[in-house]
N, C-alpha and C positions, 0 to 999 in steps of 0.2 A: 342344613340343619337336620338332625335326626328326627324322625317322626315316631310316634307311638307305634304305629303299625310296623315300621321297619324293625324296632326293637322287639315287638312281639314275634315277628317272623324269625328273627335271629334266635330269640329265646326258645321258640318251638323246635327250630332245627337243632339247637344244642341238645335239647331233650331227647329228640329222636336219635341223634348220633350216639349219645351216651347209652340209650337203651339198646342200641345195636352193638355196643361194646367197641366203638371205633374211635381212634384218636383223630385229631384234625388232620394229621399227615396222611393217615390211612384214608380218610374221606376224600381229601384232596387228590390222592393217587387214583382213587376209583373214578374221579372226574377228570383225571389228567390235568389237575391244577396243583399248585404248590399248597402246602398246608396253611400258609399265612392267609390265603384267599378265604378258606373256610372260616378261619378265626375272625377275619374282618367282617364277613357276612354275619356271623353269630353275634358280633359286638356292634352291629349296625353301622359299620364303617364303610361297607361296600354293598352295592346293590346285587341282588340275585335275579338275573333275567328269567322271565316266565318259562322260557324253553328249557331251562335247566332244573326246574322244580321237580318234575316227575323223575328224571334220571337220578337226581340226588336223593330223592326219597326212596327210589328203588334200591340204591346202594345201601340204604338203611333198612331194607326189608319191608318197606311200606308200599303196598300196591292197592290199598283201599281207595276207590275212586272218590268217595266223599271227602277223605282227608286230602287227597291230591288237589281236588277242585278248590277246597277251602284255602289251601296253601298257595295255589296259583292266584286266587283272588286277593290274598294278602300281599303277594309279591307284586301284583298289578297296581295295588293302591299304596304301596310302601312309601312312595315319595310324595303322596298327596298330603296337603296340610288342611286343617279344618278351619271353620269360621273364626275360631279363637286366635288364629295367627294374625288377625287384623289388629290385635291388641298388643302385639310385639312381646316385649319381655315383661309386661306389667304383671300378669299372673305368675306366681311361683312355679318353678318347674314341675313340682309334684302335682299342682293344681291343673296345669296344662295336660300333663300325662293322664290324670284322672278323667278329665273331660273327653280326651281321645278314647279312652277305654269305654266310658259311658256311651259314647256314640255307637260303638259296635256291640254293646251288651244286649242281652235279651232280657235280663232282669237284674235287680239289685236289691240287696237286703241291708238295711241301715239300722243301727242303734245309736241314738243320740241322747245322752243323759243331761246335756246342758242347753240345748237349743233345738229349734225346729229344723229339720233337714233342709238344705238349700233348695232342693227341688220343690219343696212345699212352702217356701217363704213368700210372703207378699213383698212388694218393693220397699215399703216403709220399714218393715221389720228387718229386711235384708240390709238396708242402709244403717240401721242402728247397730246391728250385729257386726257388720264389716268395719264400721267406724270404731267400734270398741275392741275389736280383735286384730285388725290390720293396722297396728299401732305406728307403723313407719310410713303410712300412705297419706298423700295429700288429699284435699277435698275433691279435686278432679279425678284422682286415681280411685277414690272410693266410689264416685259416681259411675266410672267405667266398670268397676267390678260389679256393682249393682246391675248394670246393664247386661254384663256377661251372665250373671245368675238368672236373669229373666230370660235370656236366650236359651240357656240350658234347659229351662222348664218345658220348652216346646216338645222335647223328646217324649213327654208323657201323653201327648195328644196327637202326635205325628203318626197317622196310620199308614203312611206311605213308606215308612222304614221296612227293611227286610225283617220279617217276623212281627211287624206291627209296632205299636207304641210300647215303650219300655215298661216292663212290669216292676212296680215298686212295692216293697213291703217295708214299712217303717215302724219301729217301736220307739216311742217318744216318752220320756219321763214326765210324770204328772206335774212335777214342780215347774217344768219349762212352760206349762200352760198357764201358770199364774204370774208370768212376767208382767211388769208394769212399766210403761214408758213414761219418763218425766216430762217429755216434750210433746207426745202424741197420745193423749188419754184414750182415744178410741182404738189404739193400735191392736191390742190383743183381741178385742171384739171382732175386728176385721179379719185378723189372722185365724182365729177359731172358726169363724164362718167359712173361711177359705178351706180350712182342714176338712170340715164337713162336706163342703162341695166337692173337694178332690176325692174324698172317701167314696163318693157315689160312683166314681168311674170304675169300670170293671177291672181295670189293670192296676188299681191301687188299693192297698190294704193298710189300715193304720191300727196299731195297738197302743194302749197307754200302759206305761209301767207305773203301778200305784206307789204312792209315797211309802206305804207300809208293806211293800212286796218283800217276799223271802229273799235272802242273799242269792245272787246270780252272777255269772261271769261278766256281765256288762258293767258291774261296779268298778271294774278295772279301767274302763274308758270307752270311747266311741270307736266304732269301726264299720266298714262297708264290705259287703261280699258282692263282687260284680261277676256275674255269670254270663257265658258266651255260648253261641252255638257249637255243636260238635265240630271239630275236635279240640277247641280251645279250652284250656284249663281255667278255673275260677281264680280270680285275683282278689286279694284282700287289701283294703286301704286302711292304714292306722293313722288317725288324725292327730295332728298336733298344731301348735300356734304357727308353725312355719309351712303348713300345708299338709304334711304327712309323709309316710313312707309306705312301701308296698311289700307284701309277703306273697310269694307265688309258689313256693315249694309244696308238693302234695301233702306232706305231713303237716305243715303249718295250716294249710287251707282246711284240712280235715278237723283240726282242732277248733278253728273259728266257726266251721259249719256246725259242729256239735255245740259250741258255745251259744250260737244264735238260736238253736232249737231250745236250749234251756231258758234263754231270755224270753222267747215267745211263750214258753210254758209258764214263766213267772209273771208275765204281763196279763192284764185283763183280757178276756176274750174279745173278739172283734166288736160284737154288738154291745157289750158292756162298755167297751172303749168309747164307742160313738156316744153312748148315753152319758159317760163321764164328761166328754168334751161339751156336750149340750148343757150339762149341769154347770160347768165352770163358766160357759158363755152366759147363761141365765144369771149366775151370781154376779157377773161383771156388768150386767146391764140393770141390775136392781138398785 
């Protein structure tokens, strides 16, 4: 089974090769391989031994030790599978890929116009949302997906990760905070309290997009910006009902980074956001 790390390794190597102006045949010749081997590595169909990482990068004109070390680490871990593999094919491919990316990320920026981000959901809220959106899932599968979501959240408090706990910046639309559950009246009170608790953590920032906000790029739909240590490029997840798709090209990423800055500017400042969440919480308990 291809892993996210193997695909990331292949994608990075393809980028470096093209930057060097080499074809797969030329790259293979430099390594005394046939061109098909380079193609297979870039498409995650073949493994790149660690001993070949530095020579291949040298053929691409890359001698930066930081880049080489990072690429060797990715090659070392390329065949490893994460904890989510225990759930088999239950999660959609894009969701599995996203969790794999999230595990290696240093930070993520999220805009969600319709729901609380998964990393900030309490179990009861997660169950209602997954039940409503994963329309082909059985009750047992929904329970497993809720369990997966809970396990994902450990990344926010795991200080043993390289680089420390994941840094999260979430912009949440105000209308989402007014959700009312037909089966669990206290749901949003518990969820809003959880948001306030999570916002106290130094690695988590939450902004609220007010209902009367000026027009902004987030009106088009939700997306995530996932950032990694140097030299790995930022990846964008575009969400949809089947899980989502990814944008990784430099031009695409720049557009979404600029869009997120405008979304942040349109949202309430951080302290005002906290105050608005408290107001809505108080309204729900009165």
